C-alpha positions as CSV (number, residue, x, y, z in Angstrom):
1,M,-32.9,20.1,55.9
2,A,-32.7,22.6,53.0
3,E,-34.7,25.1,54.9
4,K,-32.5,24.7,58.0
5,N,-29.3,25.3,55.9
6,H,-30.9,28.3,54.2
7,S,-31.9,29.8,57.5
8,C,-28.4,29.4,58.9
9,W,-26.9,31.0,55.9
10,D,-29.4,33.9,56.1
11,L,-28.4,34.5,59.7
12,N,-24.7,34.4,58.7
13,R,-25.5,36.8,55.9
14,R,-27.1,39.3,58.2
15,Q,-24.2,39.2,60.6
16,F,-21.8,39.6,57.6
17,I,-23.5,42.6,56.3
18,K,-23.1,44.4,59.7
19,R,-19.3,43.7,59.6
20,V,-18.4,44.4,56.0
21,G,-17.9,47.8,54.3
22,F,-19.3,47.9,50.8
23,L,-17.2,50.2,48.5
24,G,-19.4,50.1,45.5
25,A,-18.5,49.0,42.0
26,G,-16.4,51.0,39.6
27,A,-16.9,52.5,36.2
28,A,-19.0,51.2,33.4
29,G,-17.8,48.6,30.9
30,A,-16.1,45.3,31.1
31,A,-13.5,46.6,33.6
32,I,-16.1,47.0,36.4
33,S,-14.2,45.9,39.4
34,D,-14.7,44.1,42.7
35,R,-13.7,46.2,45.6
36,F,-14.8,45.4,49.1
37,L,-13.5,45.4,52.6
38,L,-13.4,42.5,55.0
39,G,-14.2,42.7,58.7
40,S,-11.0,42.7,60.8
41,D,-11.7,39.2,62.1
42,Q,-11.9,37.9,58.6
43,A,-8.8,39.7,57.4
44,E,-6.8,38.1,60.2
45,A,-8.0,34.7,59.1
46,A,-6.7,35.0,55.6
47,Q,-4.8,31.8,55.2
48,L,-6.6,28.6,54.3
49,N,-5.5,25.0,54.5
50,S,-5.3,23.0,51.3
51,S,-4.5,19.7,49.7
52,Q,-5.2,20.7,46.0
53,T,-2.4,20.3,43.5
54,F,-1.6,23.0,40.8
55,K,-0.3,22.6,37.3
56,S,0.7,26.2,37.6
57,A,2.5,25.6,40.9
58,V,2.4,28.0,43.8
59,S,5.7,28.7,45.5
60,P,5.7,27.3,49.0
61,A,4.3,29.7,51.6
62,T,7.0,31.2,53.9
63,S,6.9,32.4,57.5
64,S,7.6,35.9,56.2
65,G,4.2,36.0,54.5
66,K,5.4,36.8,51.0
67,I,3.1,37.0,48.1
68,P,3.4,33.6,46.3
69,R,4.7,33.4,42.8
70,R,3.4,31.1,40.0
71,Q,4.7,30.0,36.6
72,L,3.3,32.0,33.7
73,G,2.4,29.1,31.6
74,G,5.2,28.0,29.3
75,T,7.1,31.3,29.4
76,G,9.6,30.4,32.1
77,V,8.6,33.5,34.0
78,E,7.1,33.7,37.4
79,V,4.5,36.3,38.4
80,S,2.7,37.2,41.7
81,A,-0.3,35.1,42.4
82,I,-2.4,38.3,42.8
83,G,-2.2,41.2,40.3
84,L,-3.1,44.9,40.5
85,G,-6.1,45.8,38.3
86,G,-5.3,48.6,35.9
87,H,-8.8,50.0,35.7
88,S,-9.6,50.4,39.4
89,F,-6.4,51.8,40.7
90,A,-6.8,54.8,38.5
91,Q,-10.2,55.5,40.1
92,A,-8.5,56.4,43.4
93,P,-9.4,60.0,44.5
94,S,-6.1,61.3,43.3
95,Y,-2.9,60.4,41.5
96,E,-1.1,60.6,44.8
97,E,-3.2,57.8,46.4
98,A,-3.0,55.8,43.2
99,A,0.8,56.0,43.3
100,R,0.8,54.9,46.9
101,I,-1.3,51.9,45.9
102,V,1.2,50.9,43.2
103,H,4.2,51.6,45.4
104,E,2.9,49.6,48.4
105,A,1.8,46.7,46.1
106,V,5.2,46.4,44.5
107,D,7.0,46.7,47.9
108,A,4.8,43.9,49.2
109,G,5.8,41.6,46.3
110,V,3.0,42.2,43.8
111,T,4.6,42.0,40.4
112,F,1.7,41.6,37.9
113,M,0.4,44.9,36.7
114,D,-2.8,45.0,34.5
115,N,-3.7,47.8,32.2
116,A,-5.4,48.6,28.8
117,W,-5.1,51.2,26.2
118,E,-8.7,52.5,26.8
119,Y,-8.9,52.3,30.6
120,N,-10.3,55.6,32.1
121,N,-9.7,57.4,28.9
122,H,-5.9,56.6,29.0
123,R,-5.5,57.8,32.6
124,S,-4.7,54.3,33.8
125,E,-1.7,54.0,31.6
126,E,-0.5,57.5,32.4
127,W,-0.8,57.1,36.1
128,M,0.8,53.6,36.0
129,G,3.7,54.8,33.9
130,K,4.4,57.8,36.3
131,A,4.0,55.6,39.4
132,L,6.4,52.9,38.1
133,Q,9.3,55.2,37.6
134,G,12.2,53.7,39.4
135,R,10.3,50.4,39.9
136,R,9.8,49.2,36.2
137,D,12.3,46.5,36.6
138,K,10.4,45.1,39.7
139,V,7.2,44.4,37.8
140,F,5.6,42.3,35.0
141,L,3.8,45.0,33.0
142,M,0.9,44.2,30.9
143,T,-1.4,46.3,28.8
144,K,-4.1,45.6,26.2
145,V,-4.6,46.6,22.6
146,C,-8.2,47.8,21.9
147,T,-8.6,47.5,18.2
148,H,-12.0,45.7,18.6
149,G,-11.7,44.3,15.1
150,R,-9.7,47.1,13.5
151,D,-6.4,46.4,11.6
152,R,-2.8,46.0,12.4
153,K,-1.9,49.6,11.8
154,V,-4.4,50.8,14.4
155,A,-3.0,48.2,16.8
156,M,0.6,49.3,16.4
157,Q,-0.4,52.9,16.8
158,Q,-2.1,52.1,20.0
159,L,1.0,50.2,21.2
160,E,3.2,53.2,20.6
161,E,0.7,55.3,22.6
162,S,0.7,52.8,25.4
163,L,4.4,52.7,25.6
164,R,4.7,56.5,25.7
165,R,2.1,56.7,28.5
166,L,3.7,53.8,30.5
167,Q,7.1,55.5,30.1
168,T,8.7,52.2,28.9
169,D,10.1,50.9,25.7
170,Y,8.4,47.5,26.0
171,V,5.6,45.7,27.8
172,D,6.1,42.2,29.2
173,L,2.6,41.2,28.0
174,W,0.4,42.7,25.3
175,Q,-3.1,41.2,25.0
176,I,-6.0,41.7,22.6
177,H,-8.7,43.3,24.8
178,E,-12.3,42.2,25.0
179,V,-12.7,39.3,22.5
180,I,-16.4,39.1,23.3
181,Y,-18.4,39.3,20.0
182,Q,-19.1,36.3,17.9
183,N,-17.1,37.6,14.9
184,D,-14.1,38.8,16.9
185,P,-11.9,35.7,16.4
186,E,-12.4,36.0,12.6
187,L,-11.6,39.8,12.7
188,N,-8.5,39.3,14.9
189,F,-7.1,36.6,12.7
190,R,-7.9,38.1,9.3
191,P,-5.1,39.3,7.1
192,D,-3.6,42.5,8.5
193,G,-5.6,42.1,11.7
194,A,-4.6,42.4,15.4
195,I,-2.8,39.0,15.4
196,E,-0.3,40.3,12.9
197,A,0.3,43.2,15.2
198,L,1.1,40.8,18.0
199,D,3.7,39.2,15.8
200,Q,5.2,42.5,14.8
201,A,5.4,43.7,18.4
202,K,7.3,40.6,19.4
203,R,9.7,40.9,16.4
204,E,10.4,44.4,17.3
205,G,11.0,43.8,20.9
206,K,8.1,45.9,22.1
207,A,6.2,43.0,23.7
208,R,7.8,39.9,25.3
209,F,4.6,37.8,25.4
210,V,1.1,38.1,23.9
211,G,-2.4,36.9,24.7
212,F,-6.1,37.8,24.6
213,T,-8.9,38.6,27.0
214,G,-12.6,38.3,27.2
215,H,-15.5,38.0,29.6
216,K,-18.6,37.1,27.5
217,D,-18.8,33.4,26.3
218,P,-16.5,30.5,26.7
219,A,-17.3,29.5,23.1
220,I,-15.6,32.6,21.8
221,H,-12.4,31.9,23.8
222,L,-12.4,28.4,22.3
223,Q,-12.8,29.7,18.8
224,M,-9.8,31.9,19.4
225,L,-7.8,28.8,20.5
226,E,-8.9,26.7,17.5
227,Y,-6.6,28.9,15.4
228,D,-3.7,27.2,17.2
229,Y,-1.8,30.5,17.6
230,P,0.9,30.4,20.2
231,F,-0.7,32.6,22.8
232,D,1.3,32.9,26.0
233,T,-1.7,34.0,28.1
234,V,-5.4,34.2,28.1
235,Q,-7.5,36.3,30.6
236,L,-10.9,35.1,31.6
237,P,-13.6,35.5,34.3
238,L,-13.3,32.9,37.1
239,N,-15.4,32.9,40.2
240,V,-17.6,30.6,42.3
241,F,-20.7,31.6,40.3
242,D,-19.0,30.9,36.9
243,A,-18.7,27.3,37.9
244,N,-22.5,26.9,37.4
245,F,-23.3,29.3,34.6
246,Q,-21.7,29.4,31.1
247,S,-18.6,28.2,32.8
248,F,-15.1,29.3,31.8
249,E,-13.8,27.2,34.6
250,D,-15.3,24.0,33.1
251,R,-14.8,24.7,29.4
252,V,-11.8,27.0,28.9
253,L,-9.5,26.6,31.9
254,P,-8.7,22.9,31.3
255,E,-7.9,23.7,27.6
256,L,-5.5,26.5,28.6
257,N,-3.7,24.2,31.0
258,R,-3.6,21.4,28.5
259,R,-1.9,23.8,26.0
260,N,0.4,25.3,28.7
261,I,-1.1,28.7,28.2
262,A,-1.1,30.8,31.3
263,P,-4.7,31.5,32.6
264,L,-5.1,35.0,34.0
265,A,-8.2,35.2,36.3
266,M,-10.4,38.3,36.6
267,K,-13.9,39.1,38.0
268,S,-13.2,36.9,41.1
269,L,-15.9,38.8,42.9
270,S,-18.2,38.2,39.9
271,G,-17.8,41.6,38.2
272,N,-19.8,44.2,40.1
273,G,-19.6,42.4,43.5
274,E,-23.3,42.3,43.9
275,A,-23.2,38.8,45.5
276,I,-20.8,40.2,48.1
277,K,-22.9,43.3,48.7
278,K,-25.9,41.0,49.4
279,G,-23.9,38.8,51.6
280,F,-24.1,35.6,49.7
281,L,-20.4,35.0,50.3
282,T,-17.4,37.0,51.7
283,P,-14.7,38.8,49.8
284,Q,-12.2,36.3,51.3
285,E,-14.2,33.3,50.1
286,A,-14.6,34.8,46.7
287,L,-10.9,35.8,46.2
288,S,-9.6,32.6,47.8
289,Y,-11.8,30.4,45.5
290,T,-10.4,32.0,42.4
291,M,-6.8,32.0,43.6
292,S,-7.3,28.2,44.4
293,L,-7.9,27.5,40.7
294,P,-4.9,26.6,38.4
295,V,-4.3,30.1,37.3
296,A,-1.1,32.1,37.0
297,S,-2.4,35.3,38.6
298,T,-5.7,36.7,39.7
299,V,-6.1,40.4,38.7
300,S,-7.8,42.2,41.5
301,G,-9.7,45.5,41.4
302,I,-8.2,47.9,44.0
303,D,-8.9,51.6,44.3
304,S,-7.7,52.3,47.8
305,L,-5.0,51.5,50.3
306,E,-7.6,49.8,52.5
307,V,-8.7,47.4,49.8
308,L,-5.0,46.8,48.8
309,R,-4.1,45.8,52.3
310,Q,-7.1,43.5,52.7
311,N,-6.2,41.7,49.5
312,L,-2.5,41.5,50.5
313,A,-3.6,39.9,53.8
314,I,-5.5,37.2,51.8
315,A,-2.6,36.6,49.4
316,R,0.4,36.6,51.9
317,G,1.4,33.0,52.4
318,F,-1.7,31.8,50.6
319,Q,-2.5,28.1,50.5
320,P,-5.2,26.9,48.0
321,M,-8.5,25.7,49.3
322,S,-9.1,22.0,49.3
323,A,-11.1,20.4,46.5
324,E,-13.8,19.6,49.1
325,K,-14.0,23.2,50.3
326,M,-14.2,24.5,46.8
327,Q,-17.0,22.1,45.9
328,A,-18.9,23.0,49.1
329,L,-18.7,26.7,48.1
330,R,-19.9,26.0,44.6
331,D,-22.8,23.9,46.0
332,R,-23.8,26.7,48.4
333,C,-23.9,29.3,45.6
334,A,-25.3,27.1,42.9
335,A,-28.9,28.2,43.3
336,Y,-27.9,31.9,42.9
337,A,-25.6,31.1,40.0
338,S,-27.8,29.2,37.6
339,D,-29.6,32.2,36.1
340,G,-26.5,34.4,35.7
341,R,-27.8,37.2,38.0
342,F,-24.4,37.7,39.4
343,E,-22.5,37.5,36.1
344,L,-24.4,40.0,33.9
345,F,-21.2,40.8,32.0
346,K,-21.9,37.4,30.3
347,T,-25.4,38.3,29.1
348,S,-25.6,42.1,28.8
349,K,-23.8,44.6,26.5
350,R,-24.1,47.2,29.3
351,F,-20.9,45.7,30.7
352,D,-18.9,45.8,27.4
353,G,-16.4,48.6,27.1
354,P,-17.6,51.7,25.2
355,V,-14.8,51.6,22.6
356,G,-15.7,48.0,21.7
357,R,-19.5,48.8,21.6
358,K,-18.9,51.8,19.3
359,T,-16.6,49.8,17.0
360,H,-19.3,47.1,16.7
361,G,-22.0,49.6,16.0
362,I,-23.9,49.2,19.3
363,T,-25.0,52.8,20.1
364,T,-28.7,52.8,21.2
365,K,-30.2,52.1,24.6
366,E,-32.2,49.3,23.2
367,E,-29.0,47.6,21.9
368,L,-27.3,48.0,25.2
369,Q,-30.2,46.2,27.0
370,A,-30.1,43.3,24.5
C-alpha cells in the first residue's frame, strides 16, 4: 500500500512541476522567502472547506472575497490574515514595482506590513515608507530592532532610523529580530538591554505594541517567554514540515495562545521553498496549512505582482482546513520532514542574518557550515 501511495504522489508531483512556475528563493539570511506561482487551475480553487475552530478567530468569509481579519492576541486590534513580507517586496526589480505591490496589497485589504531595520541594507524600510505615503492610516506597520544582544542605546538609535526611513512617527509593532542564539534571551533581558528599549519606545509613543521573532529553536522561544514579559506578539516559523521536526507548532504555539500573545507565522513554504520546487506539496497547500493554524497573521514573501495576486486568491474568503485535512498533509510530508532537510534555517547558521552573525562573532566559512 505504501508503494502504491508513493507512486501516485510521484505522478502528481511530476504533473505539478509541469504546471508550476518556480521563482527561486530570495537573499541570504533568515529573511529568505517563499515565492512561487500556482497553476491557474489551482489559483481558481483557492478556498478550502473547514470545521476547525480558532482561538484567534477569523472574521466570516464574505461573498465579496475580502481578506479575513483576525484578532491580534489581547491587543484589541484586528489585522489581515495574510501579511506582506518586508524583505521580499524590496527585491522587486524596481521601486516602482515594489510600490505597486504595496498599493495593490493595501487596496485588496492586506493591513499587516512586515519589515526590519536590517532588511536589504535598509532599502526595505525606505521603499515601504515611500510607498505608504497617503496610506499609512490603512495599515498595521511593523518593523524589527536588530541589536542582536547590544544595548538599549543601540536599539533606540535603530528605532529612530527606522521611523525616519518609514516616514512615520510611530510603528504599530516593534519586535526584537532573530532571537536565535542560546544566550539571546539573557542578552535581551539584561539591564540596559533591548527589553528596556521596548519599554521606552512604548512610553514615548513610538511603538504601540512589542514582540520578538526567531526561527531557530523552540526552546529559545520558550526561554524568552519564561521571563513573563508582557509581549504582545511573537513571530515564529510554522509550516507542514515543522510539525514533524523541532516543532514550533507543538511546543510554542500552544503556549502563545495560552498567554493570549498573538502568534505571527512565517516561513509557510519552509523557508527557501525547496519542497515546493521539488513538488512535494503545492504553494496553496503550504500557505493554506499555515493560515489554518491559530495565528493572527501569516507573513508571506512577495516580490512580484504575480505572486501577490496568487496569494490574494488563496486568502480571499479563506476558510481554514479541517483538522483531518491538516493531519493528512502532515502525514504525507512526515517522511520528508523528520531530518530537517526542508527547514535548514533551524540547523544551519547560513540562514541567520549577517548582522546577527557578525555581532555573535560568526565570521568564517567553517562557522557558517556548523
